[in-house]
C-alpha positions as CSV (number, residue, x, y, z in Angstrom):
1,M,0.0,0.0,0.0
2,K,1.4,3.4,-0.9
3,F,1.0,6.1,1.6
4,V,0.9,9.7,0.3
5,I,1.1,12.3,3.0
6,N,0.7,15.9,1.7
7,R,0.3,17.7,5.0
8,V,1.1,17.1,8.7
9,M,-0.8,19.1,11.2
10,K,0.1,19.1,14.9
11,C,-2.2,20.2,17.7
12,A,-1.7,19.4,21.4
13,N,-0.6,15.8,21.7
14,R,-2.2,14.8,18.3
15,I,-0.6,14.3,15.0
16,L,-2.9,14.0,12.1
17,L,-1.7,12.8,8.7
18,L,-4.1,14.5,6.3
19,N,-4.8,14.2,2.6
20,G,-3.4,10.7,2.5
21,F,-4.6,7.2,2.9
22,I,-4.3,7.2,6.7
23,C,-5.2,9.4,9.6
24,L,-3.6,8.7,13.0
25,S,-4.4,10.5,16.2
26,F,-2.2,9.9,19.2
27,G,-4.7,11.7,21.4
28,A,-7.3,9.0,20.6
29,T,-5.1,6.4,22.3
30,G,-5.7,7.9,25.7
31,H,-2.0,8.4,26.5
32,A,-1.0,11.4,28.5
33,A,1.3,14.0,27.1
34,A,4.8,12.6,26.8
35,P,7.3,13.5,29.5
36,K,10.5,15.4,28.7
37,Y,13.3,13.0,27.8
38,S,16.5,13.8,26.0
39,L,17.0,12.7,22.4
40,R,19.2,9.8,23.6
41,E,16.6,8.7,26.0
42,W,13.8,8.8,23.4
43,N,16.1,6.9,21.0
44,S,16.7,4.2,23.7
45,I,13.0,3.9,24.3
46,A,12.4,3.5,20.6
47,N,15.1,0.8,20.4
48,L,13.4,-1.0,23.3
49,F,10.0,-0.9,21.6
50,R,11.6,-2.1,18.3
51,V,13.2,-5.1,20.1
52,V,9.8,-6.0,21.8
53,I,8.1,-5.7,18.4
54,D,10.6,-7.9,16.7
55,E,10.7,-10.5,19.4
56,G,6.9,-10.6,19.8
57,V,6.0,-10.8,16.2
58,N,4.8,-14.4,16.5
59,K,3.2,-13.9,20.0
60,P,1.7,-10.3,19.9
61,E,-0.4,-10.7,23.1
62,Q,2.3,-12.3,25.2
63,P,4.0,-9.9,27.6
64,S,7.8,-9.8,27.4
65,K,9.5,-11.0,30.6
66,R,12.7,-9.1,29.8
67,Y,11.2,-5.8,28.8
68,C,8.8,-4.3,31.3
69,G,6.0,-6.8,30.5
70,L,5.4,-5.0,27.2
71,T,3.5,-6.8,24.5
72,H,4.2,-6.6,20.8
73,D,0.9,-4.7,20.3
74,I,1.5,-2.1,23.0
75,A,5.0,-1.5,21.8
76,Q,3.7,-1.1,18.2
77,D,1.1,1.4,19.4
78,R,3.5,3.4,21.6
79,I,6.4,3.6,19.1
80,L,4.5,6.0,17.0
81,E,4.3,8.4,19.9
82,V,8.0,7.9,20.6
83,Q,8.9,8.5,17.0
84,A,7.1,11.8,17.0
85,E,9.1,12.9,20.1
86,I,12.3,11.8,18.4
87,D,11.5,13.8,15.3
88,G,10.9,16.9,17.4
89,A,14.1,16.4,19.5
90,L,16.1,15.8,16.3
91,K,14.9,19.1,14.9
92,K,16.1,20.8,18.1
93,E,19.4,19.1,17.9
94,E,19.9,20.1,14.3
95,K,19.6,23.7,15.3
96,E,22.0,23.3,18.2
97,L,24.6,21.1,16.5
98,K,25.8,23.1,13.4
99,K,29.3,21.7,13.2
100,P,30.4,18.1,12.7
101,L,32.8,18.2,15.6
102,E,29.9,19.1,18.0
103,I,28.1,16.0,16.7
104,L,31.2,13.8,17.0
105,K,31.6,15.0,20.6
106,R,28.1,13.9,21.5
107,A,28.4,10.7,19.6
108,Q,31.2,9.3,21.8
109,S,30.6,5.6,22.5
110,C,27.4,5.6,20.5
111,E,28.0,2.0,19.4
112,S,27.7,0.7,23.0
113,R,24.4,2.6,23.5
114,C,22.8,2.0,20.1
115,H,22.7,5.7,19.3
116,C,24.9,5.7,16.2
117,G,21.9,5.8,13.8
118,M,20.7,9.0,15.3
119,Y,24.1,10.6,15.0
120,S,24.6,9.2,11.5
121,D,21.3,11.0,10.5
122,L,22.5,14.3,12.0
123,L,25.9,14.0,10.3
124,E,24.2,13.4,6.9
125,K,22.6,16.8,7.2
126,V,25.9,18.6,7.7
127,P,26.8,20.5,4.5
128,P,29.8,18.9,2.6
129,E,31.9,22.0,2.9
130,E,31.8,21.7,6.7
131,L,33.4,18.2,6.4
132,K,36.3,19.3,4.2
133,G,38.3,20.9,7.0
134,L,38.2,17.8,9.3
135,G,41.2,15.8,10.1
136,R,41.8,12.2,9.2
137,G,40.8,10.9,12.6
138,D,37.5,12.8,12.6
139,K,36.6,11.6,9.1
140,T,37.4,8.0,10.2
141,R,35.1,8.4,13.2
142,I,32.3,9.7,10.9
143,R,32.7,6.6,8.7
144,D,32.7,4.4,11.8
145,I,29.4,6.0,13.0
146,H,27.8,5.4,9.7
147,H,29.1,1.8,9.7
148,F,27.8,1.2,13.3
149,A,24.5,2.7,12.4
150,S,24.0,0.4,9.4
151,T,25.3,-2.8,11.1
152,L,23.4,-2.9,14.4
153,T,22.6,-6.5,15.0
154,P,19.5,-7.8,16.8
155,G,21.7,-9.0,19.6
156,Q,23.3,-5.6,20.1
157,A,19.9,-4.0,20.0
158,A,18.7,-6.4,22.7
159,V,21.6,-5.6,25.0
160,C,20.8,-1.9,24.7
161,A,17.1,-2.6,25.3
162,R,17.9,-4.5,28.5
163,K,19.9,-1.5,29.7
164,T,17.0,0.9,28.9
165,A,14.5,-1.4,30.6
166,L,16.4,-0.9,33.9
167,W,15.2,2.7,34.1
168,F,12.3,2.7,31.7
169,C,10.2,0.0,33.4
170,S,9.4,2.3,36.3
171,S,8.8,5.4,34.2
172,D,5.5,7.3,34.3
173,F,5.4,7.3,30.5
174,L,5.2,3.5,30.5
175,K,2.8,3.2,33.5
176,K,0.3,5.7,32.1
177,G,0.2,4.0,28.7
178,L,-0.5,0.5,29.9
């Protein structure tokens, strides 16, 4: 099915996709307004939900014992909300991080925290002329970030999801949505 979205309209905690084949409203799910998390935290939550979705694809109603008792269906519902928060936080980061060295500084150890994809996306938006003045080590690090972003294995994602579950399982965001 091809989705054509001509206009996105935001109001309160709702996102409506208009003039397309679908119309989603997060307000209709009954979830409270999302709490303030950092971009890294939202990215970690999204990774946790993706792992639950992937692992629960054959058993959508069975709660995950490792990941906060989330089911495939709940994770699939809530990941849309999380992705909207990530999109907003990414726009804010894009405004703050204008130089590749600023992004590289924040991306330290991204591979152990499953955040390289997020930083890879930010680095792709850096104008090419900004990259020309970088040293060999910085250019290598950028290539490494792109590589880690594209080669994240399900096992690595699961390790990061277990780390996230340690703090996320007791969060208000999760409790209010279940």
